[in-house]
One Martini backbone bead per residue (centre of mass of N, CA, C, O) as a GRO file, in nm:
protein
  136
    1MET     BB    1  -2.359   3.732  -0.371
    2ILE     BB    2  -2.080   3.571  -0.264
    3GLU     BB    3  -1.853   3.645  -0.012
    4TYR     BB    4  -1.497   3.570  -0.042
    5THR     BB    5  -1.193   3.413   0.085
    6PRO     BB    6  -0.978   3.213  -0.026
    7VAL     BB    7  -0.810   2.907   0.052
    8PHE     BB    8  -0.478   2.817   0.001
    9THR     BB    9  -0.271   2.530  -0.115
   10LEU     BB   10   0.067   2.418  -0.087
   11THR     BB   11   0.232   2.114  -0.201
   12VAL     BB   12   0.520   1.933  -0.094
   13ASP     BB   13   0.765   1.675  -0.164
   14ASP     BB   14   0.935   1.415   0.026
   15HIS     BB   15   1.211   1.231   0.178
   16VAL     BB   16   1.311   1.009   0.462
   17MET     BB   17   1.584   0.836   0.604
   18ILE     BB   18   1.569   0.634   0.899
   19ALA     BB   19   1.656   0.573   1.241
   20HIS     BB   20   1.510   0.381   1.520
   21SER     BB   21   1.386   0.376   1.863
   22LEU     BB   22   1.114   0.270   2.093
   23GLN     BB   23   1.168   0.301   2.442
   24ASP     BB   24   0.881   0.118   2.488
   25GLU     BB   25   0.654  -0.122   2.552
   26PHE     BB   26   0.424  -0.005   2.374
   27PHE     BB   27   0.606  -0.077   2.089
   28GLY     BB   28   0.731  -0.336   2.099
   29PRO     BB   29   0.926  -0.416   1.827
   30ALA     BB   30   1.000  -0.094   1.800
   31GLN     BB   31   1.232  -0.096   2.017
   32GLN     BB   32   1.397  -0.168   1.795
   33LEU     BB   33   1.612  -0.115   1.568
   34HIS     BB   34   1.500   0.082   1.282
   35GLY     BB   35   1.374   0.149   0.970
   36ALA     BB   36   1.266   0.449   0.776
   37THR     BB   37   1.039   0.576   0.527
   38LEU     BB   38   0.941   0.913   0.484
   39ALA     BB   39   0.671   1.069   0.352
   40ILE     BB   40   0.672   1.415   0.277
   41HIS     BB   41   0.420   1.668   0.347
   42ALA     BB   42   0.409   2.016   0.259
   43SER     BB   43   0.190   2.274   0.375
   44PHE     BB   44   0.077   2.589   0.244
   45GLU     BB   45  -0.114   2.864   0.381
   46ARG     BB   46  -0.352   3.099   0.222
   47GLN     BB   47  -0.518   3.391   0.213
   48GLY     BB   48  -0.520   3.401  -0.071
   49LEU     BB   49  -0.305   3.574  -0.287
   50ASP     BB   50  -0.048   3.699  -0.405
   51GLU     BB   51   0.094   3.924  -0.634
   52HIS     BB   52   0.164   3.639  -0.814
   53GLY     BB   53  -0.067   3.413  -0.772
   54VAL     BB   54   0.039   3.274  -0.495
   55VAL     BB   55   0.138   3.127  -0.213
   56MET     BB   56   0.422   3.016  -0.323
   57ASP     BB   57   0.712   2.921  -0.418
   58ILE     BB   58   0.790   2.607  -0.511
   59GLY     BB   59   1.099   2.615  -0.491
   60LEU     BB   60   1.110   2.726  -0.200
   61ALA     BB   61   0.945   2.500  -0.066
   62SER     BB   62   1.135   2.267  -0.150
   63GLU     BB   63   1.395   2.383  -0.025
   64LEU     BB   64   1.303   2.401   0.268
   65LEU     BB   65   1.241   2.104   0.308
   66ALA     BB   66   1.525   1.993   0.238
   67GLN     BB   67   1.673   2.149   0.465
   68VAL     BB   68   1.516   2.023   0.705
   69LEU     BB   69   1.584   1.714   0.626
   70GLN     BB   70   1.895   1.682   0.605
   71PRO     BB   71   1.967   1.623   0.922
   72LEU     BB   72   1.796   1.333   0.897
   73ARG     BB   73   1.945   1.189   0.690
   74TYR     BB   74   2.067   0.887   0.764
   75ARG     BB   75   1.969   0.884   1.069
   76ASN     BB   76   1.991   0.831   1.406
   77LEU     BB   77   1.762   0.958   1.627
   78ASP     BB   78   1.892   0.859   1.895
   79GLU     BB   79   2.158   1.063   1.811
   80HIS     BB   80   1.997   1.317   1.784
   81PRO     BB   81   1.983   1.618   1.943
   82ASP     BB   82   1.660   1.671   1.893
   83PHE     BB   83   1.596   1.356   2.035
   84VAL     BB   84   1.670   1.375   2.315
   85ASN     BB   85   1.455   1.222   2.528
   86LYS     BB   86   1.287   1.110   2.277
   87LEU     BB   87   1.027   0.993   2.095
   88SER     BB   88   1.052   0.912   1.740
   89THR     BB   89   0.786   0.958   1.628
   90THR     BB   90   0.601   1.059   1.376
   91GLU     BB   91   0.478   1.297   1.529
   92VAL     BB   92   0.749   1.419   1.625
   93VAL     BB   93   0.871   1.459   1.344
   94VAL     BB   94   0.652   1.650   1.222
   95GLN     BB   95   0.691   1.869   1.430
   96HIS     BB   96   0.981   1.932   1.374
   97VAL     BB   97   0.946   2.008   1.076
   98ALA     BB   98   0.734   2.232   1.111
   99LEU     BB   99   0.903   2.419   1.292
  100ARG     BB  100   1.141   2.452   1.092
  101LEU     BB  101   0.975   2.575   0.867
  102ALA     BB  102   0.865   2.819   1.017
  103GLU     BB  103   1.155   2.934   1.080
  104ALA     BB  104   1.242   2.945   0.754
  105LEU     BB  105   1.070   3.160   0.684
  106PRO     BB  106   1.008   3.438   0.555
  107GLN     BB  107   0.908   3.728   0.691
  108TRP     BB  108   0.698   3.772   0.422
  109HIS     BB  109   0.499   3.520   0.385
  110GLY     BB  110   0.165   3.532   0.460
  111LEU     BB  111   0.094   3.294   0.624
  112ARG     BB  112  -0.137   3.075   0.823
  113ALA     BB  113  -0.002   2.781   0.751
  114VAL     BB  114   0.147   2.466   0.854
  115GLU     BB  115   0.170   2.133   0.706
  116VAL     BB  116   0.262   1.800   0.821
  117GLU     BB  117   0.319   1.490   0.651
  118ALA     BB  118   0.357   1.131   0.727
  119GLU     BB  119   0.442   0.838   0.559
  120GLU     BB  120   0.508   0.520   0.674
  121HIS     BB  121   0.274   0.400   0.503
  122PRO     BB  122  -0.003   0.351   0.304
  123ARG     BB  123  -0.178   0.307   0.603
  124ALA     BB  124   0.010   0.540   0.746
  125ARG     BB  125  -0.034   0.862   0.919
  126ALA     BB  126   0.094   1.191   1.009
  127SER     BB  127  -0.001   1.515   1.154
  128VAL     BB  128   0.059   1.882   1.147
  129ARG     BB  129  -0.054   2.206   1.263
  130ILE     BB  130   0.058   2.548   1.209
  131GLU     BB  131  -0.005   2.849   1.323
  132LEU     BB  132   0.022   3.171   1.179
  133ASP     BB  133   0.155   3.492   1.133
  134PRO     BB  134   0.107   3.686   0.852
  135GLN     BB  135   0.259   3.956   0.983
  136ARG     BB  136   0.562   3.867   1.048
   0.00000   0.00000   0.00000
């Protein structure tokens, strides 16, 4: 018999509408102010399940993601204090969201990672994974 401890993932989705410009010649026409709707997927990972048989409560996961996205909704990221002197690329935005999610987790979370993915359109997406201390 193979002994193993399965790793489980819970993913919740939301979206955020933003505006931004990417002020570098590298980005061509995206240097101009433009809007984007990012479909955000937040995944929470746990080795094994908690005492309730879940990775975490789906309602809590959805609420945390909505709270983290709220300050970005309908905002021009060029003017957002967290993006001053930063290019607000999709990669930078997912890192921002993942870090805020990790900070918002309850102290007893028991998770080993948070991963955030943003779909910029159906054929392009970026993601970041943050390893956590489950004993936090």
